[in-house]
All heavy atoms as an XYZ file, in Angstrom:
748
protein
N     -25.078     37.818    -86.843
C     -24.228     37.207    -87.836
C     -23.866     35.800    -87.378
O     -23.555     35.585    -86.219
C     -22.978     38.060    -88.035
C     -22.134     37.572    -89.163
O     -21.347     36.641    -88.943
O     -22.269     38.116    -90.264
N     -23.856     34.847    -88.280
C     -23.625     33.456    -87.904
C     -22.240     33.217    -87.315
O     -22.042     32.308    -86.528
C     -23.831     32.550    -89.115
O     -22.917     32.883    -90.134
N     -21.260     34.035    -87.663
C     -19.916     33.823    -87.133
C     -19.809     34.224    -85.669
O     -18.845     33.899    -85.007
C     -18.885     34.594    -87.964
O     -19.151     35.973    -87.914
N     -20.799     34.920    -85.163
C     -20.770     35.367    -83.765
C     -21.938     34.816    -82.965
O     -22.175     35.258    -81.852
C     -20.806     36.888    -83.696
S     -19.360     37.667    -84.379
N     -22.678     33.890    -83.494
C     -23.889     33.437    -82.810
C     -23.623     32.255    -81.886
O     -24.032     31.140    -82.140
C     -24.965     33.078    -83.830
O     -24.512     32.024    -84.654
N     -22.915     32.524    -80.821
C     -22.646     31.518    -79.798
C     -23.339     31.969    -78.522
O     -23.390     33.141    -78.206
C     -21.151     31.374    -79.535
C     -20.323     31.065    -80.771
C     -20.595     29.683    -81.289
C     -19.744     29.408    -82.511
N     -20.203     28.365    -83.328
N     -23.871     31.041    -77.773
C     -24.564     31.363    -76.532
C     -23.862     30.685    -75.376
O     -23.487     29.527    -75.467
C     -26.029     30.881    -76.589
O     -26.669     31.488    -77.702
C     -26.766     31.242    -75.319
N     -23.697     31.420    -74.284
C     -23.163     30.802    -73.077
C     -23.926     31.361    -71.885
O     -24.404     32.487    -71.915
C     -21.665     31.033    -72.931
S     -21.193     32.739    -72.737
N     -24.049     30.557    -70.886
C     -24.748     30.960    -69.678
C     -23.729     31.008    -68.552
O     -23.051     30.014    -68.278
C     -25.873     29.975    -69.365
C     -26.892     29.904    -70.462
C     -26.815     28.936    -71.443
C     -27.913     30.843    -70.519
C     -27.747     28.886    -72.471
C     -28.848     30.798    -71.540
C     -28.767     29.827    -72.522
N     -23.617     32.155    -67.917
C     -22.640     32.338    -66.859
C     -23.295     32.221    -65.498
O     -24.427     32.646    -65.301
C     -21.979     33.721    -66.990
C     -21.269     33.991    -68.309
C     -20.770     35.425    -68.336
C     -20.123     33.027    -68.511
N     -22.554     31.671    -64.568
C     -23.046     31.564    -63.200
C     -23.000     32.935    -62.538
O     -22.220     33.805    -62.936
C     -22.175     30.590    -62.410
C     -22.258     29.169    -62.903
C     -21.338     28.281    -62.094
C     -21.373     26.863    -62.644
N     -20.446     25.983    -61.943
N     -23.803     33.134    -61.521
C     -23.772     34.379    -60.767
C     -22.378     34.588    -60.194
O     -21.724     33.645    -59.771
C     -24.795     34.351    -59.633
C     -26.211     34.516    -60.106
C     -27.156     34.628    -58.940
C     -28.566     34.854    -59.442
N     -29.504     35.052    -58.344
N     -21.952     35.834    -60.187
C     -20.647     36.170    -59.633
C     -19.523     36.190    -60.657
O     -18.416     36.591    -60.349
N     -19.786     35.755    -61.891
C     -18.763     35.809    -62.936
C     -18.645     37.256    -63.392
O     -19.618     37.866    -63.821
C     -19.134     34.914    -64.140
C     -19.268     33.455    -63.711
C     -18.121     35.065    -65.267
C     -17.991     32.806    -63.256
N     -17.451     37.813    -63.280
C     -17.259     39.217    -63.618
C     -16.507     39.438    -64.917
O     -16.641     40.474    -65.538
C     -16.520     39.934    -62.485
C     -17.362     40.013    -61.226
O     -18.541     40.310    -61.293
N     -16.758     39.735    -60.097
N     -15.697     38.496    -65.318
C     -14.893     38.667    -66.526
C     -14.956     37.408    -67.384
O     -14.877     36.307    -66.867
C     -13.426     38.928    -66.165
C     -13.242     40.192    -65.389
O     -13.587     41.260    -65.861
N     -12.706     40.084    -64.193
N     -15.074     37.607    -68.683
C     -14.985     36.486    -69.613
C     -14.034     36.884    -70.736
O     -13.873     38.059    -71.041
C     -16.354     36.061    -70.190
C     -17.002     37.209    -70.975
C     -17.280     35.567    -69.113
C     -18.213     36.783    -71.762
N     -13.406     35.901    -71.336
C     -12.531     36.129    -72.479
C     -13.141     35.399    -73.662
O     -13.495     34.226    -73.561
C     -11.113     35.580    -72.211
O     -10.581     36.239    -71.064
C     -10.209     35.810    -73.394
N     -13.241     36.099    -74.774
C     -13.799     35.508    -75.991
C     -12.665     35.356    -76.992
O     -11.967     36.313    -77.296
C     -14.905     36.405    -76.590
C     -16.021     36.625    -75.575
C     -15.439     35.795    -77.874
C     -17.011     37.678    -75.991
N     -12.493     34.142    -77.506
C     -11.477     33.877    -78.514
C     -12.152     33.265    -79.732
O     -13.005     32.404    -79.591
C     -10.403     32.937    -77.971
C      -9.603     33.537    -76.839
C      -8.536     32.591    -76.356
C      -7.778     33.224    -75.211
N      -6.701     32.377    -74.730
N     -11.757     33.711    -80.905
C     -12.328     33.197    -82.141
C     -11.304     32.336    -82.858
O     -10.120     32.638    -82.874
C     -12.774     34.353    -83.042
C     -13.848     35.194    -82.413
C     -13.532     36.382    -81.765
C     -15.173     34.797    -82.445
C     -14.518     37.151    -81.173
C     -16.159     35.548    -81.862
C     -15.829     36.740    -81.224
N     -11.761     31.258    -83.467
C     -10.882     30.336    -84.164
C     -10.371     30.907    -85.479
O      -9.359     30.464    -85.995
C     -11.608     29.016    -84.416
C     -11.930     28.278    -83.130
C     -12.740     27.017    -83.365
O     -12.951     26.643    -84.535
O     -13.172     26.416    -82.369
N     -11.084     31.869    -86.010
C     -10.665     32.486    -87.265
C     -10.920     33.981    -87.194
O     -11.671     34.451    -86.352
C     -11.421     31.873    -88.441
C     -12.926     31.986    -88.306
C     -13.659     31.162    -89.343
O     -13.377     29.965    -89.464
O     -14.517     31.737    -90.023
N     -10.277     34.708    -88.066
C     -10.453     36.143    -88.103
C     -11.852     36.484    -88.616
O     -12.322     35.900    -89.589
C      -9.413     36.770    -89.032
C      -8.655     37.860    -88.380
C      -7.552     38.391    -89.271
O      -7.284     37.876    -90.337
N      -6.919     39.435    -88.816
N     -12.507     37.402    -87.949
C     -13.876     37.773    -88.314
C     -13.903     38.865    -89.362
O     -13.041     39.742    -89.381
C     -14.625     38.266    -87.076
C     -14.782     37.285    -85.929
C     -15.504     37.958    -84.774
C     -15.539     36.053    -86.372
N     -14.924     38.830    -90.222
C     -15.157     39.902    -91.177
C     -16.367     40.726    -90.772
O     -16.610     41.787    -91.319
C     -15.334     39.344    -92.589
C     -14.044     38.773    -93.145
C     -14.160     38.384    -94.604
O     -15.115     38.813    -95.277
O     -13.284     37.642    -95.067
N     -17.140     40.227    -89.803
C     -18.312     40.945    -89.331
C     -18.419     40.822    -87.816
O     -18.256     39.738    -87.264
C     -19.586     40.394    -89.972
O     -20.718     41.031    -89.410
N     -18.699     41.935    -87.186
C     -18.978     41.956    -85.749
C     -20.390     42.492    -85.517
O     -20.741     42.927    -84.423
C     -17.963     42.829    -85.018
S     -16.324     42.124    -84.986
N     -21.196     42.455    -86.567
C     -22.567     42.935    -86.487
C     -23.311     42.218    -85.359
O     -23.260     40.995    -85.259
C     -23.279     42.687    -87.821
C     -24.673     43.249    -87.879
C     -25.264     43.055    -89.259
C     -26.637     43.679    -89.339
N     -27.200     43.553    -90.693
N     -23.949     43.003    -84.490
C     -24.748     42.489    -83.364
C     -23.926     41.744    -82.304
O     -24.503     41.067    -81.458
C     -25.864     41.563    -83.852
C     -26.828     42.253    -84.774
O     -27.233     43.379    -84.527
N     -27.182     41.596    -85.860
N     -22.619     41.845    -82.317
C     -21.775     41.022    -81.437
C     -22.152     41.118    -79.959
O     -22.261     40.107    -79.282
C     -20.305     41.390    -81.608
C     -19.375     40.514    -80.778
S     -17.645     40.932    -81.001
C     -17.237     39.930    -82.419
N     -22.342     42.320    -79.443
C     -22.694     42.496    -78.035
C     -24.124     43.019    -77.861
O     -24.503     43.446    -76.779
C     -21.705     43.461    -77.361
C     -20.279     42.998    -77.425
C     -19.381     43.595    -78.291
C     -19.839     41.951    -76.632
C     -18.057     43.172    -78.354
C     -18.518     41.517    -76.692
C     -17.633     42.127    -77.560
N     -24.907     42.975    -78.908
C     -26.259     43.523    -78.904
C     -27.114     42.945    -77.777
O     -27.168     41.736    -77.576
C     -26.946     43.240    -80.245
C     -28.325     43.837    -80.357
C     -28.926     43.584    -81.719
C     -30.292     44.214    -81.833
N     -30.854     44.043    -83.170
N     -27.743     43.839    -77.036
C     -28.686     43.425    -76.011
C     -28.072     42.974    -74.698
O     -28.786     42.520    -73.813
N     -26.770     43.093    -74.552
C     -26.128     42.694    -73.289
C     -26.249     43.851    -72.295
O     -25.329     44.626    -72.087
C     -24.663     42.311    -73.525
C     -24.449     41.097    -74.413
C     -22.962     40.817    -74.596
C     -25.142     39.870    -73.843
N     -27.407     43.937    -71.688
C     -27.725     45.085    -70.836
C     -26.950     45.126    -69.529
O     -26.855     46.179    -68.909
C     -29.234     45.114    -70.512
O     -29.593     43.874    -69.898
C     -30.055     45.306    -71.762
N     -26.395     44.028    -69.083
C     -25.669     44.013    -67.807
C     -24.165     44.186    -67.961
O     -23.459     44.278    -66.967
C     -25.955     42.723    -67.040
C     -27.384     42.686    -66.551
O     -27.950     43.699    -66.164
N     -27.986     41.513    -66.586
N     -23.671     44.240    -69.182
C     -22.234     44.367    -69.388
C     -21.808     45.811    -69.087
O     -22.461     46.761    -69.488
C     -21.838     43.930    -70.808
C     -20.364     43.623    -70.898
C     -22.257     44.928    -71.848
C     -19.987     42.817    -72.119
N     -20.715     45.961    -68.332
C     -20.255     47.288    -67.928
C     -18.957     47.705    -68.605
O     -18.712     48.880    -68.800
C     -20.073     47.353    -66.412
C     -21.377     47.302    -65.664
C     -21.165     47.573    -64.211
C     -22.539     47.626    -63.528
N     -22.444     48.159    -62.191
N     -18.123     46.737    -68.947
C     -16.816     47.060    -69.519
C     -16.424     46.021    -70.555
O     -16.623     44.828    -70.348
C     -15.774     47.102    -68.400
C     -14.428     47.574    -68.829
C     -13.478     47.755    -67.648
O     -13.932     48.160    -66.562
O     -12.281     47.468    -67.829
N     -15.841     46.482    -71.671
C     -15.389     45.594    -72.735
C     -13.957     45.979    -73.087
O     -13.658     47.149    -73.307
C     -16.280     45.699    -73.990
C     -17.714     45.266    -73.675
C     -15.710     44.867    -75.135
C     -18.694     45.495    -74.804
N     -13.078     44.983    -73.131
C     -11.683     45.223    -73.502
C     -11.431     44.575    -74.856
O     -11.410     43.359    -74.985
C     -10.750     44.629    -72.449
C      -9.284     44.927    -72.728
O      -8.944     45.411    -73.828
O      -8.468     44.665    -71.829
N     -11.265     45.403    -75.868
C     -11.007     44.922    -77.226
C      -9.563     45.198    -77.641
O      -9.232     45.119    -78.817
C     -11.960     45.600    -78.214
C     -13.440     45.306    -78.019
C     -14.285     46.167    -78.951
C     -13.740     43.840    -78.238
N      -8.708     45.508    -76.686
C      -7.333     45.921    -76.993
C      -6.505     44.821    -77.671
O      -5.558     45.122    -78.382
C      -6.624     46.413    -75.736
O      -6.565     45.390    -74.758
N      -6.860     43.559    -77.490
C      -6.135     42.463    -78.128
C      -6.926     41.807    -79.252
O      -6.555     40.744    -79.740
C      -5.756     41.401    -77.091
C      -4.737     41.919    -76.114
O      -3.743     42.520    -76.514
N      -4.986     41.735    -74.835
N      -8.000     42.430    -79.655
C      -8.872     41.877    -80.694
C      -8.314     42.207    -82.076
O      -8.025     43.370    -82.379
C     -10.276     42.446    -80.530
C     -11.268     41.952    -81.544
C     -11.552     40.606    -81.659
C     -11.917     42.841    -82.378
C     -12.487     40.151    -82.585
C     -12.848     42.401    -83.307
C     -13.127     41.055    -83.416
N      -8.138     41.211    -82.926
C      -7.658     41.427    -84.288
C      -8.858     41.757    -85.175
O      -9.596     40.874    -85.591
C      -6.935     40.193    -84.806
C      -6.361     40.397    -86.202
O      -6.519     41.502    -86.780
O      -5.748     39.454    -86.722
N      -9.043     43.026    -85.433
C     -10.172     43.492    -86.237
C      -9.731     43.923    -87.630
O     -10.477     44.586    -88.347
C     -10.855     44.657    -85.527
N      -8.563     43.525    -88.034
C      -7.995     44.000    -89.298
C      -8.806     43.620    -90.537
O      -8.711     44.285    -91.565
C      -6.557     43.508    -89.459
O      -6.509     42.096    -89.450
N      -9.637     42.579    -90.452
C     -10.463     42.170    -91.597
C     -11.945     42.466    -91.389
O     -12.761     42.164    -92.254
C     -10.272     40.682    -91.880
C      -8.885     40.340    -92.380
C      -8.796     38.891    -92.789
C      -7.416     38.587    -93.334
N      -7.285     37.192    -93.764
N     -12.289     43.046    -90.263
C     -13.693     43.341    -89.952
C     -14.186     44.485    -90.839
O     -13.584     45.554    -90.880
C     -13.876     43.695    -88.462
C     -15.305     44.126    -88.187
C     -13.495     42.508    -87.591
N     -15.311     44.237    -91.519
C     -15.904     45.225    -92.412
C     -17.175     45.840    -91.827
O     -17.490     46.982    -92.083
C     -16.226     44.585    -93.760
C     -15.003     44.092    -94.495
C     -15.388     43.353    -95.760
C     -14.132     42.788    -96.401
N     -14.418     41.883    -97.501
N     -17.919     45.060    -91.041
C     -19.228     45.501    -90.550
C     -19.289     45.449    -89.025
O     -19.126     44.391    -88.430
C     -20.317     44.606    -91.142
C     -21.730     45.071    -90.845
O     -21.909     46.052    -90.094
O     -22.664     44.445    -91.375
N     -19.504     46.603    -88.405
C     -19.662     46.677    -86.946
C     -21.044     47.239    -86.585
O     -21.249     47.751    -85.499
C     -18.534     47.504    -86.281
C     -17.202     46.813    -86.418
C     -18.474     48.920    -86.836
N     -21.986     47.106    -87.488
C     -23.340     47.607    -87.271
C     -23.965     47.001    -86.021
O     -23.848     45.799    -85.781
C     -24.241     47.267    -88.463
O     -23.745     47.849    -89.641
N     -24.587     47.839    -85.233
C     -25.332     47.415    -84.038
C     -24.474     46.620    -83.046
O     -25.000     45.909    -82.196
C     -26.576     46.603    -84.421
C     -27.482     47.318    -85.395
C     -27.382     47.076    -86.757
C     -28.414     48.243    -84.945
C     -28.201     47.741    -87.654
C     -29.238     48.907    -85.838
C     -29.127     48.659    -87.197
O     -29.934     49.323    -88.082
N     -23.179     46.739    -83.128
C     -22.279     45.943    -82.292
C     -22.552     46.116    -80.796
O     -22.502     45.157    -80.042
C     -20.824     46.305    -82.608
C     -19.806     45.425    -81.953
S     -18.175     45.802    -82.638
C     -17.143     44.791    -81.613
N     -22.854     47.347    -80.369
C     -23.111     47.622    -78.958
C     -24.557     48.036    -78.704
O     -24.879     48.585    -77.655
C     -22.164     48.713    -78.445
C     -20.713     48.386    -78.655
C     -19.992     48.983    -79.675
C     -20.070     47.463    -77.854
C     -18.657     48.688    -79.874
C     -18.731     47.148    -78.046
C     -18.022     47.764    -79.065
N     -25.440     47.766    -79.636
C     -26.855     48.144    -79.529
C     -27.469     47.571    -78.252
O     -27.419     46.377    -77.997
C     -27.616     47.631    -80.754
C     -29.097     47.962    -80.737
O     -29.538     48.749    -79.877
O     -29.818     47.437    -81.606
N     -28.028     48.454    -77.451
C     -28.730     48.018    -76.246
C     -27.843     47.766    -75.044
O     -28.319     47.317    -74.007
N     -26.566     48.049    -75.149
C     -25.652     47.881    -74.005
C     -25.819     49.089    -73.081
O     -24.926     49.919    -72.927
C     -24.215     47.749    -74.482
S     -23.889     46.260    -75.441
N     -26.973     49.179    -72.476
C     -27.376     50.388    -71.750
C     -26.597     50.651    -70.468
O     -26.629     51.765    -69.950
C     -28.874     50.329    -71.442
O     -29.194     49.129    -70.776
N     -25.876     49.678    -69.937
C     -25.067     49.886    -68.732
C     -23.572     49.903    -69.024
O     -22.759     49.929    -68.103
C     -25.376     48.804    -67.683
C     -26.737     49.027    -67.060
O     -27.005     50.090    -66.516
N     -27.593     48.037    -67.160
N     -23.220     49.912    -70.287
C     -21.816     49.916    -70.685
C     -21.157     51.222    -70.261
O     -21.638     52.306    -70.586
C     -21.704     49.735    -72.201
C     -20.325     49.570    -72.795
C     -19.617     48.348    -72.207
C     -20.424     49.435    -74.305
N     -20.075     51.115    -69.495
C     -19.381     52.290    -68.974
C     -18.029     52.525    -69.636
O     -17.558     53.659    -69.697
C     -19.164     52.153    -67.462
C     -20.458     52.104    -66.675
C     -20.235     51.820    -65.198
O     -19.068     51.657    -64.769
O     -21.234     51.755    -64.468
N     -17.388     51.467    -70.129
C     -16.036     51.626    -70.650
C     -15.751     50.605    -71.746
O     -16.087     49.434    -71.610
C     -15.030     51.444    -69.512
C     -13.592     51.597    -69.920
C     -12.679     51.418    -68.720
C     -11.221     51.541    -69.126
N     -10.323     51.342    -67.977
N     -15.113     51.079    -72.820
C     -14.624     50.200    -73.879
C     -13.154     50.545    -74.100
O     -12.824     51.691    -74.377
C     -15.383     50.383    -75.207
C     -16.875     50.161    -75.037
C     -14.821     49.433    -76.268
C     -17.683     50.522    -76.266
N     -12.286     49.552    -73.978
C     -10.870     49.750    -74.250
C     -10.608     49.253    -75.667
O     -10.612     48.057    -75.916
C     -10.010     48.987    -73.243
C      -8.518     49.164    -73.496
O      -8.101     49.864    -74.416
N      -7.714     48.517    -72.686
N     -10.413     50.191    -76.582
C     -10.142     49.824    -77.969
C      -8.650     49.617    -78.215
O      -8.267     49.033    -79.224
C     -10.673     50.889    -78.931
C     -12.166     50.920    -79.034
C     -12.896     51.927    -78.432
C     -12.853     49.946    -79.732
C     -14.274     51.968    -78.526
C     -14.232     49.967    -79.841
C     -14.947     50.990    -79.234
N      -7.788     50.083    -77.308
C      -6.349     49.953    -77.504
C      -5.940     50.529    -78.838
O      -6.372     51.612    -79.213
N      -5.151     49.814    -79.581
C      -4.710     50.243    -80.916
C      -5.395     49.413    -81.997
O      -4.782     49.022    -82.970
C      -3.186     50.105    -81.039
C      -2.476     51.079    -80.155
O      -2.881     52.226    -80.036
N      -1.413     50.631    -79.503
N      -6.668     49.163    -81.826
C      -7.418     48.303    -82.738
C      -7.382     48.863    -84.175
O      -7.506     50.059    -84.388
C      -8.872     48.127    -82.230
C      -9.530     46.925    -82.880
C      -9.681     49.376    -82.389
C     -10.810     46.486    -82.190
N      -7.171     47.977    -85.130
C      -7.085     48.331    -86.544
C      -8.488     48.301    -87.149
O      -9.076     47.240    -87.311
C      -6.178     47.332    -87.262
C      -6.066     47.571    -88.755
O      -6.687     48.526    -89.287
O      -5.343     46.799    -89.413
N      -9.019     49.465    -87.468
C     -10.358     49.563    -88.057
C     -10.303     49.978    -89.528
O     -11.307     50.415    -90.085
C     -11.220     50.573    -87.278
O     -10.570     51.846    -87.305
C     -11.441     50.120    -85.845
N      -9.165     49.807    -90.152
C      -8.985     50.286    -91.532
C      -9.885     49.577    -92.548
O     -10.152     50.128    -93.615
C      -7.525     50.141    -91.952
O      -7.116     48.792    -91.900
N     -10.389     48.395    -92.238
C     -11.260     47.674    -93.172
C     -12.742     47.933    -92.941
O     -13.577     47.536    -93.750
C     -11.007     46.166    -93.070
O      -9.706     45.854    -93.495
N     -13.087     48.604    -91.849
C     -14.494     48.846    -91.514
C     -15.128     49.782    -92.537
O     -14.615     50.865    -92.807
C     -14.643     49.421    -90.088
C     -16.095     49.801    -89.810
C     -14.151     48.424    -89.054
N     -16.255     49.337    -93.094
C     -16.988     50.147    -94.070
C     -18.409     50.447    -93.608
O     -19.040     51.359    -94.114
C     -17.054     49.432    -95.439
O     -17.661     48.154    -95.268
C     -15.670     49.271    -96.039
N     -18.932     49.672    -92.660
C     -20.310     49.846    -92.208
C     -20.345     49.942    -90.683
O     -19.906     49.023    -89.991
C     -21.197     48.666    -92.666
O     -21.051     48.512    -94.076
C     -22.649     48.906    -92.320
N     -20.870     51.076    -90.186
C     -20.954     51.313    -88.743
C     -22.368     51.732    -88.334
O     -22.553     52.415    -87.347
C     -19.972     52.411    -88.333
C     -18.542     52.044    -88.567
S     -17.326     53.354    -88.256
C     -17.989     54.275    -86.934
N     -23.363     51.303    -89.054
C     -24.745     51.685    -88.804
C     -25.147     51.425    -87.359
O     -24.995     50.318    -86.850
C     -25.691     50.900    -89.739
O     -25.276     51.093    -91.085
C     -27.135     51.347    -89.556
N     -25.620     52.480    -86.681
C     -26.167     52.377    -85.318
C     -25.233     51.620    -84.365
O     -25.685     50.861    -83.507
C     -27.541     51.713    -85.343
C     -28.520     52.380    -86.292
C     -29.361     53.469    -85.652
O     -29.099     53.850    -84.503
O     -30.292     53.923    -86.320
N     -23.946     51.852    -84.481
C     -22.935     51.150    -83.677
C     -23.233     51.209    -82.181
O     -23.135     50.218    -81.478
C     -21.553     51.745    -83.957
C     -20.358     51.200    -83.184
C     -20.154     49.721    -83.449
C     -19.098     51.979    -83.556
N     -23.632     52.386    -81.696
C     -23.923     52.567    -80.271
C     -25.408     52.847    -80.013
O     -25.759     53.530    -79.069
C     -23.077     53.707    -79.695
C     -21.608     53.405    -79.691
C     -20.767     53.971    -80.634
C     -21.069     52.543    -78.750
C     -19.409     53.702    -80.628
C     -19.714     52.265    -78.741
C     -18.876     52.849    -79.678
N     -26.271     52.283    -80.817
C     -27.706     52.495    -80.653
C     -28.152     52.064    -79.248
O     -27.736     51.029    -78.741
C     -28.472     51.686    -81.705
C     -29.970     51.902    -81.652
C     -30.669     51.085    -82.728
C     -32.161     51.308    -82.645
N     -32.874     50.477    -83.612
N     -28.990     52.883    -78.642
C     -29.547     52.612    -77.308
C     -28.480     52.491    -76.217
O     -28.662     51.768    -75.245
C     -30.426     51.358    -77.318
C     -31.621     51.531    -78.215
O     -32.329     52.521    -78.118
N     -31.839     50.583    -79.112
N     -27.364     53.197    -76.384
C     -26.337     53.278    -75.349
C     -26.430     54.660    -74.725
O     -26.657     55.653    -75.411
C     -24.945     53.071    -75.942
S     -24.650     51.409    -76.504
N     -26.258     54.725    -73.441
C     -26.355     55.977    -72.714
C     -25.074     56.170    -71.932
O     -24.880     55.546    -70.896
C     -27.571     55.955    -71.786
C     -28.807     55.531    -72.517
C     -29.271     54.227    -72.430
C     -29.461     56.401    -73.360
C     -30.388     53.816    -73.144
C     -30.586     56.003    -74.080
C     -31.034     54.716    -73.961
O     -32.117     54.303    -74.674
N     -24.187     57.009    -72.448
C     -22.896     57.187    -71.845
C     -22.363     58.576    -72.159
O     -22.928     59.302    -72.941
C     -21.932     56.105    -72.301
C     -21.805     55.998    -73.790
C     -22.797     55.716    -74.691
C     -20.649     56.202    -74.577
N     -22.327     55.716    -75.964
C     -20.995     56.015    -75.923
C     -19.338     56.519    -74.269
C     -20.089     56.146    -76.960
C     -18.436     56.633    -75.312
C     -18.811     56.440    -76.639
N     -21.262     58.891    -71.568
C     -20.607     60.186    -71.815
C     -19.130     59.961    -72.012
O     -18.563     58.961    -71.593
C     -20.873     61.143    -70.664
C     -20.257     60.713    -69.354
C     -19.003     61.174    -68.971
C     -20.920     59.820    -68.519
C     -18.430     60.757    -67.790
C     -20.347     59.403    -67.328
C     -19.096     59.871    -66.961
O     -18.522     59.465    -65.801
N     -18.500     60.926    -72.664
C     -17.077     60.846    -72.942
C     -16.300     61.543    -71.846
O     -16.650     62.643    -71.429
C     -16.771     61.490    -74.295
C     -15.311     61.556    -74.612
C     -14.635     60.411    -75.022
C     -14.609     62.739    -74.485
C     -13.283     60.462    -75.305
C     -13.253     62.785    -74.777
C     -12.607     61.653    -75.185
O     -11.276     61.693    -75.455
N     -15.248     60.909    -71.368
C     -14.406     61.499    -70.344
C     -12.953     61.240    -70.676
O     -12.574     60.119    -71.009
C     -14.737     60.863    -68.992
C     -13.936     61.416    -67.841
C     -14.311     60.730    -66.550
O     -15.460     60.906    -66.107
O     -13.457     60.020    -66.006
N     -12.111     62.292    -70.628
C     -10.681     62.114    -70.885
C      -9.940     61.820    -69.626
O     -10.273     62.198    -68.563
C     -10.104     63.370    -71.528
C     -10.438     63.430    -72.996
C      -9.671     64.534    -73.699
O      -8.479     64.726    -73.406
O     -10.274     65.181    -74.541
């Protein structure tokens, strides 16, 4: 999606990044797609109240171990096609 198509190159040893958007997003489609080295994502402060499409958001995040959703508002989400496609993980309480 064009609203999320930003590229950045991180130096070796960078463990945490913070992503801030200038405006509220309506689509998170493909947002983290293909990020095979990402292990943890914290979305607890993400304003998702207007997000409608989260299709393929985590597609290919094969090393993803943890997602902190906090109290994220997903009431506007209508499309979740293949949200966790090609992810290999288990649920633990």
